[in-house]
C-alpha positions as CSV (number, residue, x, y, z in Angstrom):
1,P,84.8,104.9,74.3
2,E,87.8,102.8,75.4
3,I,91.2,103.2,73.7
4,T,94.1,100.8,74.1
5,Y,97.6,102.1,73.2
6,D,100.2,99.6,72.0
7,E,103.2,101.7,73.1
8,P,103.9,103.6,76.3
9,G,103.9,107.4,76.1
10,I,101.8,110.5,76.4
11,Y,98.9,110.7,74.0
12,S,96.7,113.7,73.1
13,Y,93.0,113.1,72.6
14,S,89.9,115.0,71.4
15,L,86.4,113.9,72.0
16,T,83.2,115.4,70.7
17,V,79.9,114.3,72.2
18,T,76.3,115.0,71.1
19,N,73.3,114.7,73.3
20,A,69.7,113.8,72.3
21,E,68.9,117.4,71.5
22,G,71.8,117.7,69.0
23,E,73.9,119.9,71.3
24,T,77.6,119.1,71.0
25,G,80.6,119.6,73.3
26,S,84.3,118.9,72.7
27,Y,86.9,117.8,75.2
28,T,90.6,117.6,74.7
29,G,93.4,116.5,76.9
30,S,96.3,114.1,77.2
31,V,96.7,110.7,78.9
32,S,99.8,108.7,79.9
33,A,100.0,105.1,78.8
34,I,102.0,103.6,81.6
35,V,104.7,101.0,81.2
36,A,104.3,97.8,83.2
37,Y,107.9,96.8,84.3
38,C,108.9,93.3,85.0
39,R,109.6,92.3,88.6
40,T,113.2,92.8,89.6
41,T,115.2,89.8,90.7
42,F,117.9,89.4,93.4
43,E,120.5,86.7,94.0
44,Y,120.8,86.4,97.7
45,G,117.3,87.1,99.0
46,T,117.1,89.4,102.0
47,F,120.8,89.4,102.9
48,F,120.9,93.1,101.9
49,N,118.1,95.5,102.5
50,I,117.4,98.8,100.9
51,N,114.9,100.1,103.5
52,N,114.2,103.6,102.2
53,V,114.5,105.7,99.1
54,K,113.8,109.5,99.0
55,V,113.8,111.5,95.7
56,G,111.4,114.1,94.5
57,T,108.0,113.2,96.0
58,I,109.1,109.7,96.7
59,D,109.6,108.6,100.4
60,H,109.4,104.9,100.0
61,A,110.1,102.4,102.7
62,P,109.0,99.0,101.4
63,G,110.1,96.7,104.3
64,L,112.3,93.6,104.3
65,D,109.8,91.4,102.5
66,N,109.5,93.7,99.5
67,Y,112.8,95.5,99.5
68,N,113.5,95.3,95.8
69,N,110.0,96.5,94.7
70,Y,110.6,99.9,93.2
71,Y,109.6,99.1,89.6
72,N,105.9,99.8,89.3
73,S,104.7,101.1,92.6
74,V,106.4,104.5,93.0
75,N,107.1,107.4,90.7
76,T,107.8,111.1,90.7
77,E,108.2,113.8,88.1
78,F,111.5,115.4,87.1
79,R,112.0,118.5,85.0
80,S,114.8,118.5,82.4
81,G,117.8,120.5,83.5
82,E,117.0,120.4,87.2
83,T,119.1,118.7,89.8
84,Y,117.6,116.3,92.4
85,E,119.0,114.8,95.5
86,I,118.4,111.1,96.1
87,T,118.9,109.4,99.5
88,I,119.1,105.6,99.7
89,N,119.2,104.0,103.2
90,A,120.4,100.4,103.4
91,D,121.2,97.9,106.1
92,P,124.4,95.9,106.0
93,G,124.3,92.5,104.5
94,K,124.7,89.3,106.5
95,G,128.1,88.4,104.9
96,G,130.1,90.2,107.6
97,Q,133.3,92.0,106.8
98,F,133.6,90.4,103.4
99,D,130.1,91.6,102.3
100,E,129.8,93.9,99.3
101,N,126.5,95.0,97.8
102,R,125.6,96.9,94.7
103,V,123.1,99.7,94.7
104,R,121.9,100.8,91.2
105,V,119.3,103.3,90.1
106,W,117.9,103.5,86.6
107,A,115.5,106.1,85.1
108,D,113.5,105.2,82.0
109,W,114.0,108.6,80.5
110,N,112.6,107.6,77.1
111,F,109.6,105.8,78.6
112,D,110.2,102.6,76.5
113,G,109.9,100.1,79.3
114,Q,113.6,99.2,79.1
115,F,116.4,100.2,81.3
116,S,119.4,100.7,79.1
117,E,123.0,101.4,80.1
118,D,122.7,105.2,79.4
119,E,119.7,105.3,81.8
120,L,121.8,104.0,84.7
121,I,122.2,107.1,86.9
122,I,123.7,105.6,90.1
123,S,126.0,102.6,90.5
124,K,127.7,102.2,93.8
125,N,129.3,99.2,95.5
126,V,128.7,99.3,99.2
127,A,131.2,97.4,101.4
128,F,130.7,96.3,105.0
129,T,133.0,99.0,106.2
130,D,130.7,101.7,104.6
131,Y,128.1,101.2,107.3
């Protein structure tokens, strides 16, 4: 059978099957209904490049043509109460000494497909002099 879930989340299931001889078997488990996030947008194209992100099992280097693509393609698991180190490597922008870029990281803790203000875990302005 195929089941479609309307909301993202983790769902438990139980399945009982019967063969032609009348023998039955039961299976239980859980499945994650994954959220499809919208594509992120940027204002100044490739003037600023996040070229690598490391956190948990993620070691993601998307390249200049896809530098803002962290929304659906990578994930890792975190355990409540644990502390995790995150490393974000970026190249300076092309604005010279007046350049300032914003690096932000959100985590969809409640798995609702929305990044709310209380899910913003890093917000840092990066000036030209920081490189």
